[in-house]
DOGU-910799 format. One record per residue (C-alpha): residue in one letter; y, z, x. Coordinates in steps of 0.1 Angstrom, whole numbers, padded with zeros to 4 digits, always signed. Layout:
AYZX ...
This chain:
M-0196+0112+0317 N-0178+0100+0348 P-0145+0081+0343 P-0160+0048+0355 E-0184+0049+0326 A-0157+0054+0300 V-0141+0024+0284 E-0115+0017+0257 V-0124-0014+0238 H-0095-0034+0223 I-0105-0054+0192 S-0081-0074+0170 A-0089-0079+0133 P-0072-0100+0106 D-0066-0071+0082 A-0069-0033+0077 A-0100-0036+0055 L-0120-0054+0082 A-0107-0031+0109 E-0120-0001+0089 T-0153-0018+0084 I-0157-0025+0121 A-0145+0010+0130 R-0169+0027+0107 A-0199+0006+0118 L-0192+0013+0155 V-0189+0050+0150 A-0219+0051+0126 D-0240+0032+0151 R-0229+0055+0180 L-0214+0026+0199 A-0180+0043+0198 A-0171+0080+0195 C-0138+0072+0179 V-0119+0041+0168 Q-0082+0042+0163 I-0066+0016+0140 V-0031+0004+0148 P-0016-0017+0119 D+0010-0045+0119 L+0004-0061+0153 T+0020-0096+0158 S-0001-0119+0180 I+0012-0151+0195 Y-0015-0172+0211 R-0026-0207+0218 W-0055-0220+0197 E-0068-0255+0197 G-0037-0269+0214 A-0011-0252+0191 V+0009-0220+0195 E+0000-0197+0166 T+0014-0165+0152 A-0007-0140+0132 T-0003-0105+0119 E-0033-0085+0130 V-0046-0050+0133 L-0057-0035+0166 L-0087-0013+0171 L-0090+0010+0201 A-0126+0021+0204 K-0136+0049+0228 S-0170+0040+0243 S-0191+0037+0275 T-0201+0008+0297 R-0237+0013+0287 H-0228+0005+0251 T-0205-0025+0257 D-0231-0053+0252 R-0243-0038+0219 L-0208-0030+0208 F-0196-0066+0215 D-0226-0080+0196 R-0219-0057+0166 V-0182-0067+0165 R-0192-0104+0166 D-0216-0099+0137 L-0189-0084+0115 H-0159-0105+0126 P-0148-0138+0110 Y-0130-0152+0140 A-0149-0178+0161 V-0136-0161+0192 P-0126-0125+0185 E-0107-0104+0210 I-0130-0078+0224 L-0118-0064+0257 A-0135-0034+0275 I-0109-0017+0297 P-0121+0009+0322 V-0108+0044+0320 V-0096+0056+0354 A-0092+0093+0345 I-0104+0114+0316 D-0100+0150+0306 P-0133+0167+0312 P-0136+0183+0277 Y-0129+0149+0262 A-0154+0132+0285 A-0181+0158+0274 W-0173+0151+0237 L-0174+0114+0243 A-0208+0116+0260 A-0222+0138+0233 E-0211+0115+0205 L-0225+0084+0222 A-0259+0100+0229 
């Protein structure tokens, strides 16, 4: 896998239970090779004209550009938010053994 194909997808979730459900679904469906769950994230954002604060959980999914459309669809299917955060961030460099593992897991 070349670095331009690798992405890390950031997904916020309202709680740890949903974060784990999403993570397990993405790995089981081979849309992500690994998903890390980072608890206790505070988000401050504007929604429908008001500034909101929420405690959320961040998921960091290791994937590929060829899987992003399906990964985004799967997250939207599982997520309760009207507009969930799903951001695919390109990886600019990747260790070759990790790249090989990532490609094998996403095959």
